[in-house]
C-alpha positions as CSV (number, residue, x, y, z in Angstrom):
1,M,0.0,0.0,0.0
2,S,1.4,3.4,-1.0
3,A,0.8,6.9,0.3
4,L,-1.6,9.2,-1.5
5,E,-0.7,10.3,-5.0
6,L,-1.0,13.9,-6.2
7,E,-3.6,14.1,-8.9
8,G,-4.0,17.9,-9.4
9,I,-3.1,21.3,-8.1
10,E,-4.8,24.6,-8.7
11,P,-5.6,28.0,-7.1
12,W,-8.9,28.4,-5.3
13,A,-11.1,31.4,-4.2
14,S,-14.8,31.5,-3.5
15,H,-15.1,34.9,-5.4
16,P,-12.9,36.5,-8.0
17,S,-12.5,39.7,-6.0
18,A,-11.2,37.8,-3.0
19,A,-8.6,35.8,-4.9
20,P,-5.1,36.4,-3.6
21,R,-2.1,36.5,-6.0
22,T,-0.8,33.0,-6.6
23,C,2.2,31.7,-8.5
24,K,4.8,28.8,-8.4
25,R,8.4,29.5,-7.5
26,N,11.5,27.3,-7.7
27,G,9.5,24.4,-9.0
28,D,7.4,23.1,-6.1
29,D,7.1,26.2,-3.9
30,L,3.6,27.7,-3.9
31,V,3.3,31.5,-3.4
32,I,0.1,33.1,-1.9
33,A,0.2,36.9,-1.5
34,A,-2.3,39.6,-0.6
35,N,-4.2,41.2,-3.4
36,G,-4.3,44.6,-1.7
37,T,-7.9,44.3,-0.4
38,R,-9.2,43.2,3.0
39,T,-11.6,40.7,1.4
40,C,-8.5,38.7,0.3
41,C,-9.2,35.0,0.9
42,G,-8.0,32.0,-1.2
43,G,-4.9,30.1,-2.1
44,W,-3.8,26.7,-3.5
45,Q,-5.4,23.3,-3.2
46,M,-4.1,19.9,-4.0
47,V,-6.1,16.8,-4.8
48,Y,-4.7,13.4,-3.9
49,A,-6.0,10.1,-5.1
50,G,-5.7,6.5,-3.7
51,A,-7.2,7.0,-0.2
52,T,-8.0,3.8,1.7
53,A,-10.8,3.7,4.3
54,G,-9.3,3.1,7.7
55,Q,-5.8,4.0,6.7
56,A,-4.1,6.8,8.7
57,Y,-2.0,9.4,7.0
58,A,0.5,11.8,8.5
59,L,0.6,15.2,6.8
60,H,2.7,18.3,7.2
61,V,3.2,21.5,5.2
62,D,5.9,24.1,5.9
63,V,5.2,27.8,5.3
64,A,7.4,30.9,5.3
65,Y,5.7,34.2,5.6
66,E,6.4,37.9,5.8
67,G,4.5,41.2,6.2
68,L,1.6,39.6,8.2
69,D,0.3,41.3,11.4
70,C,-1.3,38.2,12.6
71,P,-0.1,34.9,11.0
72,R,-2.4,32.9,13.2
73,D,-5.3,34.6,11.6
74,A,-4.0,34.9,8.1
75,L,-2.7,31.3,7.4
76,E,-4.7,28.1,7.6
77,C,-4.5,24.6,6.2
78,V,-7.5,22.3,6.0
79,A,-7.9,18.7,4.7
80,Y,-11.2,17.6,3.1
81,W,-12.1,14.0,2.3
82,G,-13.3,14.2,-1.3
83,E,-13.0,16.7,-4.1
84,L,-13.7,20.4,-3.5
85,P,-14.6,22.8,-6.3
86,P,-12.0,25.6,-6.4
87,T,-14.8,28.2,-6.3
88,Q,-16.5,26.7,-3.2
89,A,-15.7,28.1,0.3
90,G,-16.4,24.9,2.2
91,Q,-17.3,21.3,1.7
92,A,-20.7,19.7,1.3
93,A,-22.4,18.7,4.6
94,S,-21.6,15.3,6.2
95,R,-18.1,14.8,4.6
96,Q,-15.3,14.8,7.1
97,W,-12.7,17.5,7.2
98,H,-9.8,18.3,9.5
99,Y,-7.6,21.2,10.5
100,L,-3.9,20.8,10.3
101,T,-2.6,22.4,13.5
102,P,0.0,25.2,13.3
103,R,3.3,25.2,15.2
104,R,5.9,27.9,14.9
105,T,9.2,26.6,13.6
106,G,11.1,29.9,13.6
107,D,10.8,33.6,12.8
108,G,8.4,33.9,9.9
109,A,7.9,30.1,9.7
110,V,5.2,27.7,10.6
111,R,4.4,24.0,10.1
112,F,0.9,22.7,9.7
113,A,0.6,19.1,10.6
114,A,-2.0,16.4,11.4
115,Q,-2.5,12.7,11.5
116,I,-5.9,11.8,10.0
117,E,-7.7,8.6,9.1
118,A,-9.6,8.1,5.9
119,P,-13.4,7.5,6.6
120,Q,-15.5,5.0,4.8
121,G,-16.1,5.9,1.2
122,A,-13.2,8.2,1.0
123,E,-11.2,7.9,-2.2
124,R,-9.6,11.4,-2.5
125,L,-8.2,14.0,-0.2
126,T,-8.2,17.7,-1.0
127,L,-5.6,19.8,0.9
128,R,-6.3,23.5,0.9
129,C,-3.8,26.2,1.7
130,V,-5.4,29.4,2.9
131,F,-4.4,33.0,2.9
132,R,-7.0,35.4,4.3
133,W,-8.0,38.6,6.1
134,S,-4.9,40.6,5.2
135,A,-4.4,43.3,2.6
136,Q,-0.7,42.9,2.8
137,G,2.0,40.3,3.2
138,S,2.8,37.0,1.4
139,S,3.5,33.4,2.1
140,V,5.5,30.6,0.5
141,W,4.2,27.0,1.0
142,R,6.3,24.0,0.4
143,M,4.6,21.0,-1.2
144,P,2.9,18.9,1.4
145,E,4.5,15.7,2.7
146,I,2.2,12.8,3.2
147,A,3.1,9.4,4.6
148,L,1.3,6.3,5.8
149,A,0.9,6.1,9.6
150,R,-0.4,3.8,12.2
151,P,-3.7,4.7,13.7
152,Q,-3.3,6.5,17.0
153,E,-4.3,4.4,19.9
154,P,-5.6,6.4,22.9
155,K,-4.2,5.4,26.3
156,S,-7.6,4.0,27.2
157,R,-10.5,3.8,24.8
158,V,-13.0,4.1,27.6
159,A,-12.5,5.8,31.0
160,R,-14.7,4.5,33.8
161,I,-15.4,7.3,36.2
162,C,-17.2,7.2,39.6
163,V,-18.3,10.2,41.6
164,V,-18.5,9.3,45.3
165,T,-20.5,11.7,47.6
166,G,-22.8,9.6,49.8
167,T,-26.1,11.1,50.8
168,V,-27.1,13.5,53.5
169,D,-29.0,10.8,55.4
170,S,-26.0,8.4,55.4
171,R,-23.4,10.9,56.6
172,P,-21.6,10.6,60.0
173,K,-23.7,12.1,62.7
174,P,-22.5,15.3,64.6
175,P,-20.1,16.0,66.0
176,V,-18.3,15.0,62.8
177,T,-14.5,14.3,62.9
178,I,-11.9,14.0,60.3
179,Q,-11.5,10.3,61.2
180,A,-15.2,9.8,60.8
181,N,-15.1,11.4,57.3
182,L,-12.1,9.2,56.5
183,A,-13.9,6.1,57.4
184,Y,-17.0,7.2,55.5
185,Y,-15.4,8.2,52.3
186,G,-12.9,5.3,52.5
187,G,-15.8,2.9,52.7
188,L,-17.6,4.5,49.8
189,C,-14.4,4.4,47.7
190,E,-14.0,0.7,48.4
191,R,-17.6,0.1,47.2
192,A,-16.9,2.2,44.1
193,C,-13.9,0.1,43.4
194,E,-16.2,-2.9,42.9
195,R,-17.2,-1.2,39.6
196,K,-13.5,-1.3,38.5
197,P,-13.2,2.5,37.8
198,N,-10.2,4.2,36.4
199,L,-11.0,7.4,38.3
200,I,-12.9,8.2,41.5
201,V,-13.8,11.8,42.4
202,L,-14.6,12.9,45.9
203,P,-16.3,16.2,46.9
204,E,-14.8,19.5,48.0
205,I,-12.9,19.3,51.3
206,A,-14.3,15.8,51.8
207,L,-12.0,15.1,54.7
208,Q,-13.1,18.2,56.7
209,W,-16.7,18.7,55.6
210,Q,-19.0,19.5,58.5
211,V,-16.1,19.1,61.0
212,P,-16.4,21.9,63.6
213,G,-13.4,24.3,63.7
214,H,-11.5,26.8,61.6
215,S,-10.0,25.8,58.3
216,L,-6.5,26.8,59.5
217,D,-6.8,24.3,62.4
218,L,-8.4,21.5,60.4
219,A,-5.9,21.4,57.5
220,V,-3.7,18.3,57.2
221,E,-0.6,17.6,55.1
222,A,-0.5,15.6,51.9
223,P,1.0,13.1,51.9
224,G,0.1,12.2,55.4
225,P,-1.9,9.6,57.4
226,E,-5.2,10.9,55.9
227,T,-4.1,10.5,52.3
228,D,-2.4,7.2,53.1
229,L,-5.8,5.6,53.4
230,F,-6.8,6.5,49.9
231,A,-3.4,5.6,48.6
232,R,-3.9,2.1,49.8
233,I,-7.4,1.8,48.3
234,A,-6.0,3.2,45.0
235,A,-3.1,0.8,44.8
236,Q,-5.3,-2.2,45.7
237,A,-7.9,-1.4,43.1
238,R,-5.5,0.1,40.5
239,A,-7.7,3.2,40.4
240,R,-7.0,6.9,40.5
241,I,-8.6,8.8,43.4
242,A,-9.1,12.6,43.5
243,V,-9.4,13.7,47.2
244,G,-10.8,17.1,48.2
245,M,-9.2,18.4,51.4
246,L,-7.9,21.4,53.3
247,E,-4.2,20.9,52.8
248,R,-1.5,22.4,55.0
249,D,1.7,23.2,53.2
250,G,4.1,24.8,55.7
251,D,2.7,28.1,56.8
252,A,-0.1,28.0,54.1
253,V,-3.4,26.3,53.9
254,F,-5.1,25.5,50.6
255,N,-8.4,24.1,49.5
256,S,-7.0,21.3,47.4
257,V,-7.7,18.4,45.2
258,V,-5.0,15.7,45.7
259,L,-4.7,13.3,42.8
260,I,-3.6,9.8,43.9
261,S,-2.3,7.5,41.2
262,P,-3.1,3.8,40.8
263,E,0.3,3.1,42.3
264,G,-0.8,4.9,45.5
265,R,1.4,7.9,45.1
266,I,0.4,11.6,44.9
267,D,0.7,12.5,41.2
268,G,-0.4,16.1,41.5
269,K,-2.3,18.8,43.5
270,Y,-4.6,21.5,42.5
271,H,-5.2,24.5,44.7
272,K,-8.5,26.4,44.4
273,V,-7.9,29.6,42.6
274,H,-11.1,31.5,43.2
275,L,-12.0,31.3,46.9
276,A,-15.6,31.6,48.0
277,V,-16.4,35.2,48.8
278,R,-16.2,36.3,52.5
279,N,-16.1,33.1,54.6
280,E,-13.3,31.5,52.6
281,S,-11.6,34.4,50.9
282,H,-11.2,36.3,54.3
283,S,-10.3,33.2,56.3
284,G,-6.5,33.0,55.8
285,V,-6.8,30.2,53.3
286,L,-4.5,30.9,50.4
287,P,-5.7,30.8,46.8
288,G,-3.8,28.8,44.2
289,D,-1.9,30.4,41.4
290,G,-2.5,28.2,38.3
291,F,-4.4,25.5,36.6
292,P,-2.1,22.5,36.2
293,V,-3.1,19.5,34.1
294,F,-1.8,16.1,34.9
295,E,-0.9,13.4,32.4
296,T,-2.6,10.1,33.4
297,E,-3.4,6.7,32.0
298,I,-6.8,7.9,30.8
299,G,-5.7,11.2,29.4
300,R,-5.0,14.7,30.7
301,V,-6.8,15.6,33.9
302,G,-7.5,19.2,35.2
303,C,-9.3,20.4,38.2
304,N,-11.6,23.3,39.4
305,I,-13.1,23.6,42.8
306,C,-16.5,25.1,43.6
307,M,-16.2,29.0,43.2
308,D,-13.8,28.4,40.3
309,S,-16.8,27.4,38.3
310,S,-18.2,30.9,38.6
311,A,-15.3,32.3,36.6
312,C,-15.4,31.0,33.0
313,E,-11.7,31.4,32.8
314,S,-11.1,28.5,35.2
315,S,-12.4,25.8,33.0
316,R,-11.1,27.5,29.9
317,M,-7.6,27.5,31.4
318,A,-7.8,23.8,32.1
319,G,-8.9,23.4,28.5
320,L,-6.1,25.6,27.2
321,N,-3.6,23.5,29.2
322,G,-4.8,20.4,27.3
323,A,-7.3,18.8,29.7
324,D,-9.4,15.9,28.4
325,F,-11.2,15.6,31.8
326,L,-12.1,18.3,34.3
327,L,-12.8,17.4,37.9
328,L,-15.1,19.7,39.9
329,P,-15.5,19.0,43.6
330,I,-18.1,21.5,44.7
331,M,-20.5,22.4,47.5
332,G,-22.8,24.6,45.4
333,D,-23.0,27.4,42.9
334,H,-24.6,30.8,43.7
335,R,-25.9,31.0,40.2
336,A,-27.9,27.8,40.7
337,S,-29.7,28.9,43.8
338,R,-32.7,31.1,44.3
339,L,-32.2,34.6,42.9
340,S,-34.0,36.4,45.8
341,P,-33.3,36.8,49.5
342,G,-34.0,33.8,51.7
343,K,-32.8,30.3,52.3
344,S,-30.7,28.8,49.6
345,L,-32.8,26.6,47.2
346,F,-31.2,24.4,44.6
347,N,-32.2,25.2,41.0
348,E,-31.6,22.1,39.0
349,S,-32.2,23.6,35.5
350,R,-29.6,26.3,36.0
351,W,-27.1,23.8,37.6
352,R,-27.4,21.5,34.6
353,A,-27.0,24.5,32.2
354,I,-23.8,25.5,34.0
355,M,-22.2,22.1,33.9
356,R,-23.2,21.3,30.4
357,T,-21.8,24.7,29.2
358,R,-18.5,24.2,30.9
359,A,-18.1,20.8,29.2
360,M,-19.1,22.0,25.8
361,D,-17.2,25.3,25.8
362,N,-14.0,23.5,26.5
363,Q,-14.7,20.2,24.8
364,L,-13.9,18.0,27.8
365,C,-15.6,15.5,30.1
366,L,-16.7,17.1,33.4
367,A,-17.0,15.0,36.6
368,V,-18.9,17.0,39.3
369,A,-18.8,15.8,42.9
370,R,-21.2,17.8,45.2
371,N,-20.9,17.3,48.9
372,N,-24.6,16.5,49.6
373,G,-24.8,14.4,46.4
374,Q,-27.6,16.3,44.7
375,G,-26.5,17.6,41.3
376,S,-23.4,15.4,41.1
377,C,-23.0,14.4,37.5
378,I,-20.7,13.2,34.7
379,V,-21.0,15.2,31.5
380,D,-19.4,14.3,28.2
381,R,-17.8,17.0,25.9
382,M,-21.0,17.5,23.9
383,G,-23.0,18.3,27.1
384,K,-24.7,14.9,27.4
385,I,-25.3,14.0,31.1
386,L,-24.1,10.4,31.3
387,A,-24.8,10.1,35.1
388,W,-26.9,12.2,37.5
389,N,-27.4,12.0,41.2
390,E,-30.7,13.3,42.6
391,G,-29.2,13.3,46.0
392,D,-30.3,9.8,46.9
393,R,-27.3,7.8,45.7
394,D,-23.9,7.3,47.3
395,I,-22.1,6.7,44.0
396,I,-22.7,7.4,40.4
397,G,-20.6,6.2,37.5
398,A,-20.3,6.3,33.7
399,A,-18.0,5.0,31.0
400,V,-16.6,7.9,28.9
401,A,-15.4,7.1,25.4
402,R,-12.1,8.9,24.6
403,D,-12.5,8.4,20.9
404,D,-16.1,9.5,20.8
405,G,-16.2,10.5,17.1
406,Y,-18.3,13.5,17.7
407,R,-18.6,15.6,14.5
408,A,-20.8,18.5,13.5
409,W,-23.4,18.3,10.8
410,N,-20.9,19.8,8.4
411,G,-18.3,17.1,8.9
412,G,-15.9,19.1,11.2
413,C,-14.6,17.8,14.5
414,F,-16.2,19.7,17.4
415,R,-13.0,19.8,19.4
416,E,-10.9,21.0,16.4
417,V,-13.4,23.7,15.6
418,N,-13.7,24.8,19.3
419,W,-10.0,25.5,19.6
420,M,-9.0,26.5,16.1
421,Q,-11.7,29.2,15.8
422,R,-10.1,31.2,18.6
423,R,-8.4,34.6,18.0
424,P,-6.3,35.0,21.1
425,H,-4.7,38.3,20.1
426,L,-8.1,39.9,20.6
427,Y,-8.6,38.7,24.2
428,H,-6.3,41.1,26.1
429,A,-9.1,42.3,28.3
430,F,-9.2,38.8,29.8
431,V,-5.9,39.4,31.5
432,D,-6.1,43.1,32.2
433,P,-6.0,43.3,36.1
434,D,-7.7,46.7,36.0
435,N,-10.7,45.6,33.9
436,L,-13.7,45.0,36.2
437,G,-16.2,44.6,33.4
438,P,-19.4,46.5,34.0
439,L,-18.1,47.5,37.5
440,R,-15.5,49.8,36.1
């Protein structure tokens, strides 16, 4: 079996007035330059024959450019399965297409690359080089290189997740102690392990929840005797456990998620970045300063905790750092309670909306562990709620497909579109510390 064979090459533009200037240089180099108008959009496209369904292909295209204010905006490379008329902006609905992702390779240089697999019925591949949105500048594209590749095998095709909360009625009776919580959640984790999960998620500060006292006095070290219990359970079951706790680190106390590996070691810690207003933010508990993502056997795992969910940047940062899964230990969300003075009342519809939006916006699986159980859920990256706790279940679980195959009606991969559509150079207000939105 051979790689794809070049069948044809031609300029493309969806409208004559938008067509950039194109020419060939030094034999195989393809030039695409601005036409002097801001409507400029077009380039070159190559058609390859000999595609085999199920075969994986590794593609890359090297580009040199100059005179572009924003290369990330102006240059794009897209692969379409099938033929694409050179006067058509996009492909017919239902046929698959893929972005080649850009990586800078030097000053004025970028490489677009991807590994893609031919779908059923595919015989040809159209590779389109795009120059757009700039009235000035030029680019020189080397001829694409395409080679046969082995299909990429995910670390685990299915991740089995359990969210362990218990119910209000089954919780230890007051006065609650850390040891009582350890026994309670330890027992629930052992029960969850009967389902052979890859990942178990506990609620926010599970070790200290409802224990009388101040956070600074209740915090414990990690590793320590309290985490050792979960380390033993994780090692015995070959499962990963995310433990919510008040963690003491020298002279600081954090609201933390401690991620324990299937070998029983602590692989990582996340410190809550946005502390709950007043009671927590004025307590002496220290906020975290980042959104780490941890490489695991099921994929990349990030964390938020409770109030973090109220800031959309929290889940977005986990996504930007590459998370496939986002763990959210949480007591509640002020947006999902009554919107008038009085006793807090849970609003299920708004809670579901928040969780589904976080998952869809960042194209990741969200595992939500609420302390009283109600509203705990597992949501896939398209916003489908795979498991839900009404508050009457100790444990919920779901199997999450890593290679879920979700594509939009027009053939594009949701995850690719979600991240490739972004224009980061326009988002400076997000990181302006003096910008208070409508409060300014």
